[in-house]
N, C-alpha and C positions, 0 to 999 in steps of 0.2 A: 258496495268496500266491508270487505272480510272484515270479523269481529273477532273476537279472543286472540289478540295476535297472534292471528295469519296474515303471512305475505300475499302480498296480488303480483303475480308478475306477466307483466302486457306482452308481445311481437305481432306490430304492429309492420302489415302490409298494405303498400301504399304505390297505386299505377297512375301515371298521366296520365288522362283520354288526349292530348293531345300527340305525344313523341311518345307514348307506347312504355315509356321508362316507369321503370315497375325500383323502392327502395324500401331498404325493413332497418326498422327502427328496434328496441332492445336487449335483454344480452346477450347482443350472439356473439362476444364472445365462451358465453359457451355455448358449443356446437350438438352435445345432447340433451342441451335442455330445448334448444332452437326446434331441431330437430322432432322432436318425443312433443312441442305445442303445435308444430306442423301438422302433423300428423292423425294428434285429436282432431283439429280440424279439420282436415278432410273427412274422421270418419262426421263429425257435427256433418258437416257439408252434404257427402252422400247418404245419412240415414234426416236430413229436410225429408219435411214434407211444407208442402207450400198451403197451408190454409190460413194465416194471420199471418201476411210479408212485417208486422209489425213487435215477430217473438221474435227472442235472441235464441236458439236453442245451444242450446250448454253440449259436450262434448265428458268424453266417459271422463272420471277423474285420474290426475298424475299424480302419482307419486312423490309425497314432498321431497322438494329437492332444497340439499341448500346452497347456496351462494356466499 
């Protein structure tokens, strides 16, 4: 959890493995923010090296966004 008054924004993408349906929750009304988060997530996945399966890979920081 962020400290010093910083805010956290989450974009959650979920796949239902039974029917293949994908759902997205988060600030989807802010398309620029969502697309930026998706690009950052793509970079994190692309750069991931499977050394430790339980480790969270952080993406390059995204500039602050006014909500």
